[in-house]
C-alpha positions in Angstrom: -14.7 -3.7 -20.3 -15.3 -0.9 -17.3 -12.5 -0.2 -14.8 -12.7 0.5 -11.2 -9.9 1.9 -9.4 -10.4 1.3 -5.8 -7.8 2.9 -2.8 -8.0 1.2 0.4 -6.5 4.0 2.5 -3.6 3.8 4.8 -5.3 4.9 7.6 -8.0 2.1 7.5 -5.5 -1.3 6.7 -2.9 -0.1 9.5 -2.6 1.6 12.6 -1.5 4.9 10.8 -1.1 6.7 14.6 1.6 3.4 16.0 5.1 4.0 16.2 5.5 0.4 14.5 4.5 0.0 11.2 1.5 -2.3 12.0 -1.4 -3.9 9.8 -4.7 -3.4 10.7 -5.7 -7.4 10.6 -9.8 -6.9 11.3 -9.9 -4.2 8.5 -7.5 -5.6 5.9 -8.6 -9.0 6.4 -12.8 -7.6 5.9 -11.5 -5.2 3.1 -10.1 -8.4 1.2 -13.2 -10.3 1.5 -15.3 -7.7 0.3 -13.8 -6.7 -2.9 -12.8 -11.0 -3.5 -17.3 -11.5 -3.1 -17.2 -8.4 -5.7 -14.6 -9.3 -7.7 -15.9 -13.2 -8.1 -19.8 -11.9 -9.2 -18.4 -9.3 -11.7 -16.3 -10.4 -14.0 -16.6 -7.6 -16.9 -14.6 -5.0 -14.7 -11.4 -4.6 -14.6 -10.6 -4.1 -10.9 -7.4 -1.9 -9.9 -6.6 -1.7 -6.3 -3.9 0.5 -4.8 -3.5 1.5 -0.8 -2.1 3.8 1.1 0.7 3.7 3.1 -0.6 4.5 6.5 2.2 3.6 9.6 4.4 2.1 6.7 5.3 5.7 5.2 3.9 8.3 6.9 5.9 8.6 10.3 9.5 7.6 9.1 8.1 10.3 6.6 7.5 13.1 8.7 10.9 11.8 11.3 13.0 12.1 8.4 11.8 15.5 6.6 12.0 13.2 3.4 8.3 14.9 2.0 10.4 17.9 2.2 12.6 16.7 -0.7 15.9 14.1 -0.6 19.1 16.7 -0.9 21.6 14.4 1.0 22.9 11.3 1.1 21.1 10.4 4.7 17.5 11.3 3.5 18.2 9.1 0.0 18.9 6.5 2.4 15.3 7.1 4.6 13.7 7.6 0.8 15.2 3.7 0.9 13.7 2.3 4.0 10.7 3.8 3.7 10.1 2.1 0.1 11.1 -0.9 1.6 8.8 -0.5 4.8 5.8 0.2 1.5 7.0 -2.9 -0.3 6.5 -5.1 2.7 2.7 -3.3 3.2 2.4 -4.1 -0.5 3.3 -7.5 -0.1 0.8 -8.2 2.9 -2.2 -6.4 1.4 -1.6 -8.6 -1.9 -1.3 -11.8 0.7 -4.4 -11.3 1.7 -5.7 -10.1 -1.8 -4.9 -13.6 -3.1 -6.2 -15.6 0.0 -9.4 -14.2 -1.2 -9.3 -15.8 -4.8 -8.5 -12.0 -6.4 -5.1 -12.6 -8.7 -3.3 -9.6 -7.1 0.0 -8.4 -8.3 2.3 -5.7 -6.2 3.7 -2.8 -8.2 6.0 -0.5 -6.7 4.9 3.1 -7.4 8.0 4.6 -7.3 9.6 2.4 -9.8 7.9 4.2 -12.5 9.4 7.9 -11.6 12.6 9.3 -12.8 15.2 10.9 -10.6 17.5 14.2 -11.3 
C-alpha cells in the first residue's frame, strides 16, 4: 500500500501575519475538499496529513522567545499556551477534513516528546 504524507502549510491554512490566531477559511475548506476527492478515489493509499501552525504558533513563539528554549516557569506557561493554540487549530483542521469524509484523527505532535 502506498503512503502519502501531505503537509498543509500554516501560512496557507491560517492568516499567518495576523496578531490574533485566525484560520484562512477559504483555503482550508478548498484544501479539505480537494483532499477528500483524492481520498475517495484512491482507496489503496494511506494518507497522513500534517499541518503547520501559522498564526496559531509563530506569533506567540516569537513574542515569548520559546523557540530559543524553555528555561523558566514563565516560558513553560508560554509553551503551554502555544500548545493550546496549536491544538485548537488541529481540531479545526480535523473538523474540515471529517466534513469531507476523511476519517481524520488529531494527534498532538508534542505528546511524543520527552522533556528533561
